[in-house]
VOTI-931343 format. One record per residue (C-alpha): x negated, z, y; residue number from 1; residue in three letters. Coordinates in Angstrom, 3 decimals, decimal comma. Each point is the difference from the previous one (the first is absolute). Example, Ala and Ser with C-alpha at 12.3 -4.5 7.8 and 13.67 -1.06 7.14 Angstrom:
BEGIN
<east -12,300 up 7,800 north -4,500 num 1 residu ala> $
<east -1,370 up -0,660 north 3,440 num 2 residu ser> $
This chain:
BEGIN
<east -57,199 up 43,693 north -17,218 num 1 residu met> $
<east 0,894 up 2,967 north -2,233 num 2 residu ile> $
<east 2,209 up 1,582 north 2,763 num 3 residu asp> $
<east 1,749 up -3,277 north 0,318 num 4 residu leu> $
<east 0,702 up -0,370 north -3,752 num 5 residu arg> $
<east 1,310 up 3,607 north -0,054 num 6 residu leu> $
<east 2,159 up -0,713 north 3,009 num 7 residu thr> $
<east 1,600 up -3,095 north -1,451 num 8 residu leu> $
<east 0,248 up 1,723 north -3,511 num 9 residu ala> $
<east 2,105 up 3,025 north 1,545 num 10 residu ala> $
<east 2,047 up -2,298 north 2,141 num 11 residu leu> $
<east 0,918 up -2,514 north -2,847 num 12 residu leu> $
<east 0,637 up 2,978 north -2,468 num 13 residu leu> $
<east 2,512 up 1,341 north 2,280 num 14 residu ala> $
<east 1,574 up -3,365 north 1,145 num 15 residu ala> $
<east -0,137 up -2,600 north -2,953 num 16 residu thr> $
<east 3,019 up 1,289 north -1,898 num 17 residu pro> $
<east 2,300 up -0,276 north 3,133 num 18 residu ala> $
<east -0,463 up -3,728 north 0,113 num 19 residu val> $
<east 0,964 up -0,876 north -3,222 num 20 residu ala> $
<east 3,027 up 2,341 north -0,101 num 21 residu gln> $
<east 1,258 up 0,057 north 3,641 num 22 residu asp> $
<east 1,847 up -2,796 north 1,519 num 23 residu ser> $
<east 0,142 up 1,443 north 3,473 num 24 residu glu> $
<east -2,918 up -2,069 north 1,259 num 25 residu met> $
<east 1,121 up -3,545 north 0,315 num 26 residu leu> $
<east -2,007 up -2,519 north -1,912 num 27 residu ile> $
<east -0,170 up -3,246 north 2,065 num 28 residu ile> $
<east -1,085 up -3,177 north -2,126 num 29 residu ala> $
<east -2,628 up -1,487 north 2,320 num 30 residu his> $
<east 0,696 up -3,659 north -0,250 num 31 residu arg> $
<east 1,801 up 0,722 north -3,057 num 32 residu gly> $
<east -1,861 up 0,943 north -3,263 num 33 residu ser> $
<east -2,899 up -1,774 north 1,540 num 34 residu ser> $
<east -2,560 up 1,334 north -2,512 num 35 residu ala> $
<east 1,870 up -1,700 north -2,771 num 36 residu glu> $
<east 1,337 up -2,989 north 1,468 num 37 residu arg> $
<east -1,078 up -2,503 north 2,822 num 38 residu pro> $
<east 1,161 up 1,786 north 3,329 num 39 residu glu> $
<east 3,094 up -0,804 north 1,831 num 40 residu his> $
<east 1,699 up -1,839 north -2,797 num 41 residu thr> $
<east 3,438 up 0,661 north -1,465 num 42 residu leu> $
<east -1,852 up 0,859 north -3,418 num 43 residu ala> $
<east -1,918 up 2,619 north 1,915 num 44 residu ala> $
<east 2,928 up 1,581 north 1,548 num 45 residu tyr> $
<east 2,108 up 0,079 north -3,172 num 46 residu glu> $
<east -3,134 up 1,324 north -1,897 num 47 residu arg> $
<east -0,021 up 2,982 north 2,657 num 48 residu ala> $
<east 3,602 up 0,593 north -0,214 num 49 residu ile> $
<east -0,051 up 0,232 north -3,821 num 50 residu asp> $
<east -2,877 up 2,377 north 0,447 num 51 residu gln> $
<east 1,986 up 2,440 north 2,160 num 52 residu gly> $
<east -0,875 up -0,768 north 3,451 num 53 residu ala> $
<east 2,391 up 1,358 north 2,674 num 54 residu asp> $
<east -0,969 up -2,771 north 2,435 num 55 residu tyr> $
<east -1,439 up -3,388 north -0,213 num 56 residu ile> $
<east -2,214 up -1,207 north 3,024 num 57 residu glu> $
<east 0,303 up -3,669 north 1,137 num 58 residu pro> $
<east -2,385 up -1,009 north 2,642 num 59 residu asp> $
<east 2,047 up -2,505 north 2,261 num 60 residu leu> $
<east -1,326 up -3,343 north 1,701 num 61 residu val> $
<east 2,004 up -2,757 north 1,293 num 62 residu ala> $
<east 0,264 up -3,780 north -0,870 num 63 residu thr> $
<east 0,079 up -2,836 north 2,593 num 64 residu lys> $
<east 3,835 up -0,085 north -0,451 num 65 residu asp> $
<east 0,531 up 3,731 north 0,718 num 66 residu leu> $
<east 0,272 up 1,250 north -3,681 num 67 residu val> $
<east -1,509 up 3,386 north -0,872 num 68 residu leu> $
<east -2,106 up -0,090 north -3,060 num 69 residu val> $
<east -2,487 up 2,456 north -1,744 num 70 residu ser> $
<east -3,648 up -0,302 north 0,289 num 71 residu arg> $
<east -2,779 up 2,442 north 0,806 num 72 residu his> $
<east -1,042 up -2,175 north 2,788 num 73 residu glu> $
<east 1,142 up -3,003 north 1,841 num 74 residu asn> $
<east -3,086 up -1,680 north -1,170 num 75 residu glu> $
<east 0,847 up -1,548 north -3,448 num 76 residu leu> $
<east -3,095 up -0,919 north -1,819 num 77 residu ser> $
<east -0,796 up 3,462 north -1,218 num 78 residu gly> $
<east 3,237 up 0,376 north -2,016 num 79 residu thr> $
<east 1,152 up -3,654 north -0,872 num 80 residu thr> $
<east -1,483 up -3,181 north -1,068 num 81 residu asp> $
<east 0,510 up -1,685 north 3,185 num 82 residu val> $
<east -3,908 up -0,672 north 0,398 num 83 residu ala> $
<east 0,263 up -2,142 north -3,019 num 84 residu ser> $
<east 2,873 up -2,127 north 1,305 num 85 residu arg> $
<east -1,190 up -3,310 north 1,247 num 86 residu glu> $
<east 3,472 up -0,623 north 1,954 num 87 residu glu> $
<east -0,530 up 3,084 north 2,153 num 88 residu phe> $
<east -3,895 up -0,664 north 0,767 num 89 residu glu> $
<east 1,023 up -1,081 north 3,493 num 90 residu asp> $
<east 1,719 up 3,495 north 0,658 num 91 residu arg> $
<east -3,323 up 1,839 north -0,045 num 92 residu arg> $
<east -0,429 up 1,816 north 3,276 num 93 residu arg> $
<east -2,157 up 2,667 north 1,731 num 94 residu glu> $
<east 1,817 up 2,620 north 1,890 num 95 residu lys> $
<east -0,987 up 3,099 north 1,588 num 96 residu thr> $
<east 2,431 up 2,749 north -1,290 num 97 residu ile> $
<east -0,132 up 3,536 north 1,442 num 98 residu asp> $
<east -3,533 up -0,584 north 1,217 num 99 residu gly> $
<east -1,199 up -1,650 north -3,157 num 100 residu arg> $
<east -0,901 up -3,678 north -0,539 num 101 residu leu> $
<east 1,691 up -1,140 north -3,353 num 102 residu val> $
<east -0,107 up -3,382 north -1,631 num 103 residu ala> $
<east 2,515 up -1,219 north -2,453 num 104 residu gly> $
<east 3,630 up -0,980 north -0,416 num 105 residu trp> $
<east 2,574 up 1,941 north 1,852 num 106 residu phe> $
<east 3,649 up 0,772 north -1,152 num 107 residu ala> $
<east 1,278 up -0,719 north 3,586 num 108 residu glu> $
<east -1,217 up -3,491 north -0,328 num 109 residu asp> $
<east 2,236 up -0,731 north -3,144 num 110 residu phe> $
<east 3,622 up -0,562 north -0,529 num 111 residu thr> $
<east 1,422 up 2,118 north -2,781 num 112 residu leu> $
<east 0,445 up -3,250 north -2,206 num 113 residu ala> $
<east -3,717 up -0,572 north 0,443 num 114 residu glu> $
<east -0,804 up 3,621 north -0,797 num 115 residu leu> $
<east 1,963 up 0,001 north -2,999 num 116 residu arg> $
<east -2,208 up -2,733 north -1,701 num 117 residu thr> $
<east -2,978 up 2,425 north 0,211 num 118 residu leu> $
<east -0,657 up 2,548 north -2,750 num 119 residu arg> $
<east -1,153 up 3,429 north 0,130 num 120 residu ala> $
<east -3,410 up 1,160 north -1,279 num 121 residu lys> $
<east -1,682 up 3,233 north -0,318 num 122 residu glu> $
<east -1,866 up 1,135 north 3,039 num 123 residu arg> $
<east -3,017 up 2,200 north -1,341 num 124 residu ile> $
<east -0,348 up -1,740 north -3,553 num 125 residu pro> $
<east -3,507 up 1,678 north -0,421 num 126 residu ser> $
<east 1,757 up 3,326 north -0,072 num 127 residu leu> $
<east 3,134 up -1,050 north -1,549 num 128 residu arg> $
<east -0,734 up -2,755 north -2,460 num 129 residu pro> $
<east 3,048 up 0,774 north -2,157 num 130 residu ala> $
<east 2,087 up -0,997 north 3,147 num 131 residu asn> $
<east -1,777 up -3,232 north 0,144 num 132 residu ala> $
<east 1,814 up -1,155 north -3,246 num 133 residu arg> $
<east 3,189 up -0,196 north 2,079 num 134 residu phe> $
<east -1,461 up -2,320 north 2,459 num 135 residu asp> $
<east 2,154 up -2,955 north 0,898 num 136 residu gly> $
<east 3,185 up 1,428 north -1,636 num 137 residu leu> $
<east 1,902 up 1,434 north 3,188 num 138 residu tyr> $
<east 1,218 up -1,309 north 3,200 num 139 residu gln> $
<east -0,238 up 1,714 north 3,425 num 140 residu val> $
<east 3,189 up 1,944 north 0,218 num 141 residu pro> $
<east 2,457 up 0,371 north 2,927 num 142 residu thr> $
<east 1,303 up 3,294 north 1,324 num 143 residu leu> $
<east 3,448 up -1,023 north -1,230 num 144 residu ala> $
<east -1,271 up -0,590 north -3,553 num 145 residu glu> $
<east -1,742 up 3,425 north -0,165 num 146 residu ile> $
<east 3,210 up 1,559 north 1,199 num 147 residu val> $
<east 1,793 up -1,864 north -2,756 num 148 residu lys> $
<east -2,454 up 1,265 north -2,675 num 149 residu leu> $
<east 0,479 up 3,644 north 1,268 num 150 residu val> $
<east 3,685 up -0,359 north -0,317 num 151 residu arg> $
<east -0,303 up -1,401 north -3,393 num 152 residu ala> $
<east -1,995 up 2,922 north -1,069 num 153 residu lys> $
<east 2,074 up 2,517 north 1,578 num 154 residu glu> $
<east 2,831 up -1,409 north -1,658 num 155 residu ala> $
<east -1,940 up 0,255 north -3,511 num 156 residu ala> $
<east -1,429 up 3,448 north 0,304 num 157 residu thr> $
<east 2,582 up 1,893 north 2,198 num 158 residu gly> $
<east -2,600 up 1,283 north 2,455 num 159 residu arg> $
<east -0,710 up -0,795 north 3,758 num 160 residu arg> $
<east -3,119 up -2,053 north 0,705 num 161 residu ile> $
<east -1,303 up -0,064 north 3,390 num 162 residu gly> $
<east -1,657 up -2,639 north 2,272 num 163 residu leu> $
<east -3,125 up 0,789 north 2,163 num 164 residu tyr> $
<east -0,809 up -3,310 north 1,705 num 165 residu pro> $
<east -2,947 up -0,131 north 2,309 num 166 residu glu> $
<east 0,077 up -2,527 north 3,069 num 167 residu leu> $
<east -3,439 up -1,869 north -0,212 num 168 residu lys> $
<east -1,627 up -1,169 north 3,449 num 169 residu his> $
<east 3,374 up 0,118 north 1,793 num 170 residu pro> $
<east -1,721 up -0,207 north 3,454 num 171 residu thr> $
<east -2,313 up -2,877 north -0,899 num 172 residu phe> $
<east 2,889 up -1,875 north -1,509 num 173 residu leu> $
<east 2,107 up 0,601 north 2,961 num 174 residu leu> $
<east -2,633 up -1,094 north 2,430 num 175 residu gln> $
<east -1,494 up -2,881 north -1,613 num 176 residu asn> $
<east 2,814 up -1,445 north -2,191 num 177 residu ala> $
<east 3,207 up 1,151 north 1,859 num 178 residu gly> $
<east 1,049 up 1,765 north -3,046 num 179 residu ile> $
<east 1,922 up 3,291 north 0,657 num 180 residu asp> $
<east -0,465 up 2,238 north -3,323 num 181 residu met> $
<east 2,102 up 2,683 north 1,382 num 182 residu val> $
<east 2,964 up -2,425 north 0,553 num 183 residu asp> $
<east -0,503 up -1,506 north -3,217 num 184 residu leu> $
<east -0,022 up 3,226 north -2,035 num 185 residu leu> $
<east 3,053 up 1,280 north 1,668 num 186 residu leu> $
<east 1,673 up -3,215 north -0,476 num 187 residu arg> $
<east -0,778 up 0,046 north -3,868 num 188 residu asp> $
<east 1,048 up 3,677 north -0,340 num 189 residu leu> $
<east 3,244 up -0,812 north 1,638 num 190 residu arg> $
<east 0,455 up -3,119 north -1,986 num 191 residu asp> $
<east -0,810 up 1,843 north -3,133 num 192 residu leu> $
<east 2,382 up 2,913 north 0,521 num 193 residu gly> $
<east -2,962 up 2,404 north 0,324 num 194 residu ile> $
<east 0,672 up 3,012 north 2,347 num 195 residu thr> $
<east -2,031 up 3,022 north 1,120 num 196 residu pro> $
<east 2,110 up 2,107 north -2,498 num 197 residu ala> $
<east -1,780 up -2,084 north -2,900 num 198 residu asp> $
<east -3,551 up 1,310 north -1,249 num 199 residu pro> $
<east -1,990 up -2,052 north 2,537 num 200 residu val> $
<east -3,248 up 0,632 north 2,128 num 201 residu phe> $
<east -1,444 up -2,607 north 2,083 num 202 residu ile> $
<east -3,646 up 0,316 north 0,862 num 203 residu gln> $
<east -2,560 up -1,458 north 2,381 num 204 residu ser> $
<east -3,659 up 0,310 north 0,964 num 205 residu phe> $
<east 1,272 up -0,799 north 3,735 num 206 residu glu> $
<east 1,970 up 2,075 north 2,332 num 207 residu ile> $
<east 2,188 up -2,293 north 2,048 num 208 residu ala> $
<east 1,846 up -1,464 north -2,884 num 209 residu pro> $
<east 0,850 up 3,477 north -1,383 num 210 residu leu> $
<east 1,102 up 0,921 north 3,704 num 211 residu gln> $
<east 2,363 up -3,201 north 0,051 num 212 residu arg> $
<east 1,366 up 1,029 north -3,515 num 213 residu leu> $
<east 0,872 up 3,343 north 1,229 num 214 residu lys> $
<east 1,807 up -1,307 north 2,925 num 215 residu gln> $
<east 1,762 up -2,817 north -1,755 num 216 residu arg> $
<east -0,157 up 0,885 north -3,746 num 217 residu gly> $
<east 2,991 up 2,717 north -0,053 num 218 residu gly> $
<east -1,827 up 2,573 north -2,039 num 219 residu gly> $
<east -2,281 up -1,483 north -2,544 num 220 residu tyr> $
<east -2,828 up 2,370 north -0,844 num 221 residu arg> $
<east -3,183 up -1,166 north 1,596 num 222 residu leu> $
<east -3,746 up 0,536 north -0,959 num 223 residu val> $
<east -2,888 up -0,189 north 2,055 num 224 residu gln> $
<east -3,050 up -1,027 north -2,092 num 225 residu leu> $
<east -3,467 up 1,346 north 0,916 num 226 residu val> $
<east -3,461 up -0,512 north -1,487 num 227 residu ala> $
<east -3,463 up 1,401 north 0,889 num 228 residu pro> $
<east -2,082 up -1,519 north 2,677 num 229 residu gly> $
<east 2,449 up -2,476 north 1,216 num 230 residu glu> $
<east 2,961 up -0,301 north 2,365 num 231 residu gly> $
<east 3,179 up -1,889 north 0,370 num 232 residu pro> $
<east -0,393 up -3,795 north 0,741 num 233 residu ala> $
<east 2,723 up 0,122 north 2,803 num 234 residu asp> $
<east -1,825 up 2,960 north 1,856 num 235 residu glu> $
<east -3,741 up -0,949 north -0,358 num 236 residu pro> $
<east -1,168 up 2,918 north 2,271 num 237 residu ala> $
<east 1,616 up 2,550 north -2,433 num 238 residu met> $
<east -1,521 up 1,509 north -3,162 num 239 residu arg> $
<east 1,887 up 1,208 north -2,922 num 240 residu tyr> $
<east -2,030 up 3,220 north 0,180 num 241 residu ala> $
<east 1,736 up 0,627 north 3,162 num 242 residu glu> $
<east 3,352 up -0,710 north -1,415 num 243 residu met> $
<east -0,391 up 2,632 north -2,661 num 244 residu val> $
<east -1,226 up 2,857 north 2,138 num 245 residu ser> $
<east 2,870 up 2,617 north 0,658 num 246 residu pro> $
<east 0,687 up -1,600 north 3,446 num 247 residu thr> $
<east -0,113 up -3,522 north -1,506 num 248 residu gly> $
<east 2,513 up 0,799 north -2,875 num 249 residu leu> $
<east 2,427 up 1,346 north 2,655 num 250 residu thr> $
<east 0,105 up -3,446 north 1,652 num 251 residu glu> $
<east 0,202 up -1,698 north -3,416 num 252 residu val> $
<east 3,050 up 2,341 north -0,777 num 253 residu ala> $
<east 1,871 up -1,696 north 3,060 num 254 residu lys> $
<east 0,576 up -3,196 north -1,980 num 255 residu tyr> $
<east -1,237 up 0,528 north -3,617 num 256 residu ala> $
<east 1,289 up 2,449 north -2,972 num 257 residu asp> $
<east -3,210 up -0,171 north -1,944 num 258 residu ala> $
<east -3,761 up -0,744 north 0,100 num 259 residu val> $
<east -1,342 up -2,232 north -2,557 num 260 residu gly> $
<east -3,668 up 1,182 north -0,239 num 261 residu ala> $
<east -3,208 up -1,158 north -1,930 num 262 residu his> $
<east -1,008 up 2,540 north -2,468 num 263 residu ile> $
<east -3,118 up 0,925 north 1,928 num 264 residu ala> $
<east 2,184 up 1,241 north 2,760 num 265 residu leu> $
<east 1,772 up 2,276 north -2,351 num 266 residu val> $
<east -2,644 up 1,341 north -2,119 num 267 residu leu> $
<east -3,559 up 1,213 north 0,649 num 268 residu asn> $
<east -3,052 up -1,322 north -2,285 num 269 residu pro> $
<east 0,417 up 3,159 north -2,092 num 270 residu asp> $
<east 3,539 up -0,584 north -0,653 num 271 residu gly> $
<east 1,416 up 2,638 north 2,304 num 272 residu thr> $
<east 2,622 up -0,870 north 2,571 num 273 residu pro> $
<east -0,590 up -0,978 north 3,591 num 274 residu thr> $
<east 2,253 up 1,404 north 2,604 num 275 residu ser> $
<east 2,092 up -3,328 north 0,254 num 276 residu leu> $
<east 2,928 up 1,053 north -2,165 num 277 residu val> $
<east 0,353 up 3,444 north 1,706 num 278 residu val> $
<east -0,282 up -1,730 north 3,392 num 279 residu asp> $
<east 2,405 up -2,726 north -0,813 num 280 residu ala> $
<east 2,536 up 2,458 north -1,209 num 281 residu lys> $
<east -0,287 up 1,946 north 3,275 num 282 residu ala> $
<east 0,892 up -3,298 north 1,744 num 283 residu ala> $
<east 2,949 up -0,633 north -2,243 num 284 residu gly> $
<east -1,689 up -2,598 north -2,230 num 285 residu leu> $
<east -0,560 up -0,551 north -3,656 num 286 residu thr> $
<east -3,197 up -1,408 north -1,432 num 287 residu val> $
<east -0,144 up -2,733 north -2,526 num 288 residu his> $
<east -3,565 up -0,653 north -1,280 num 289 residu ala> $
<east -1,624 up -3,445 north -1,026 num 290 residu trp> $
<east -1,242 up -1,230 north -2,259 num 291 residu thr> $
<east -0,496 up 1,433 north -3,547 num 292 residu val> $
<east -1,591 up -2,496 north -2,359 num 293 residu arg> $
<east -0,922 up 0,446 north -3,521 num 294 residu pro> $
<east -3,335 up -1,707 north -0,115 num 295 residu glu> $
<east -3,382 up 1,880 north 0,586 num 296 residu asn> $
<east -1,042 up -2,170 north 2,485 num 297 residu asp> $
<east 2,854 up 1,386 north 2,305 num 298 residu phe> $
<east -0,456 up 3,715 north -1,078 num 299 residu leu> $
<east -2,177 up 2,755 north 1,381 num 300 residu pro> $
<east -3,032 up 0,461 north -2,168 num 301 residu ala> $
<east 1,162 up 3,319 north -1,494 num 302 residu met> $
<east 3,088 up -1,730 north -1,335 num 303 residu leu> $
<east -1,429 up -3,101 north -1,706 num 304 residu arg> $
<east -0,033 up -0,601 north -3,824 num 305 residu thr> $
<east -3,345 up -1,525 north -0,908 num 306 residu gly> $
<east -2,046 up -2,481 north 2,041 num 307 residu thr> $
<east 1,940 up -3,247 north -0,260 num 308 residu asp> $
<east 1,516 up -0,715 north 3,455 num 309 residu pro> $
<east 3,189 up -1,434 north -1,687 num 310 residu lys> $
<east 0,101 up 2,996 north -2,416 num 311 residu gly> $
<east 3,161 up 2,113 north -0,048 num 312 residu arg> $
<east 0,819 up 3,619 north -0,914 num 313 residu gly> $
<east 2,015 up 2,749 north 1,484 num 314 residu cys> $
<east -1,608 up -0,073 north 3,462 num 315 residu gly> $
<east 3,108 up -1,441 north 1,551 num 316 residu asp> $
<east 2,233 up 2,640 north -1,404 num 317 residu val> $
<east -2,416 up 2,664 north 1,090 num 318 residu lys> $
<east -0,485 up -1,485 north 3,573 num 319 residu leu> $
<east 3,879 up -0,130 north 0,351 num 320 residu ala> $
<east 0,070 up 3,735 north -1,072 num 321 residu ala> $
<east -2,512 up 0,910 north 2,571 num 322 residu leu> $
<east 2,354 up -1,935 north 2,771 num 323 residu leu> $
<east 2,907 up 1,733 north -1,317 num 324 residu lys> $
<east -1,708 up 3,341 north 0,261 num 325 residu ala> $
<east -0,944 up -0,835 north 3,568 num 326 residu ala> $
<east 3,747 up -0,158 north 0,882 num 327 residu gly> $
<east 0,680 up -4,005 north 0,291 num 328 residu val> $
<east 3,437 up -1,066 north -0,502 num 329 residu ala> $
<east -0,837 up -3,355 north -1,654 num 330 residu gly> $
<east -3,030 up -1,887 north -1,295 num 331 residu val> $
<east -0,583 up -3,611 north -0,263 num 332 residu phe> $
<east -1,164 up -1,001 north -3,537 num 333 residu ser> $
<east -1,219 up -3,424 north -1,582 num 334 residu asp> $
<east 1,083 up 1,331 north -3,471 num 335 residu gly> $
<east 2,319 up 2,151 north -1,809 num 336 residu pro> $
<east -0,099 up 3,954 north 0,675 num 337 residu leu> $
<east 3,084 up 1,304 north -1,022 num 338 residu lys> $
<east -0,073 up 1,588 north -3,657 num 339 residu gly> $
<east -3,690 up -0,269 north -0,343 num 340 residu arg> $
<east -2,010 up 3,034 north -0,932 num 341 residu thr> $
<east -3,628 up 0,595 north 0,014 num 342 residu cys> $
<east -2,216 up 2,068 north -2,297 num 343 residu pro> $
């Protein structure tokens, strides 16, 4: 334990000032400023932009009438008031999504008009009770509305603000609802006048959608998401551990520009870097790490402040500093990082 503390202390002493002062590492607002507003709402995205985020990250699902909207999952009860709406009780379903049985209400079973009657709520109120004060205030936003917000904030601030959309469960939606998320996204980007020259990354945990985007997307930057102990839903025999090996990264580089990696794949338990960033760079890929969150419950023990699971301190800034020292090009964060300093 003493050695671990000394290792972390040495790393943080060297790395912490760089995060607050150096803007080279991209700050990607994970679902907006989701530690301060209910996730995937226009309020969360605007808050993140005002806090200096370089990119905002909308997770995209589709409605029955083929409109892209932003929710963490296509199942709606965790982030909206749909379960309390008697008029939609008969929409409750059970679906097997990427090998998991899920019960609830699903975006692809609602038209946009129906979805717009719902109101967003905080997904983890026990850890983010302050966010629950905003329950019921916000609608589910469309991708078009998010882009409109970004352009309004660009005009007001004079700086570019990037989009970092994630396609959620694209293979499930294609096979079970006939909804082609790749087609819908390319359609919307075209209609909204967004080109590969704009600050845009498109991400997915699956492989085939990214390969199709590579073939058809005309140059958008693509990100293969990876997590410990799992594998892509569209390639059930494959593990992400194989994909982040030097050989696997060479294959990923044939269709993607970056790897979006869970922090545990980037940092060892003692805070030192794994080989992922070096291996990815050798394959021609950059690495973006997810997700830095401010609450103790999400932080390594050495970076927590006090014992309250929802307590906050400087642990998120220090964790981001370790990731920057490891060489990641961007970090997903639930809260503001730019301009913050730690004692």
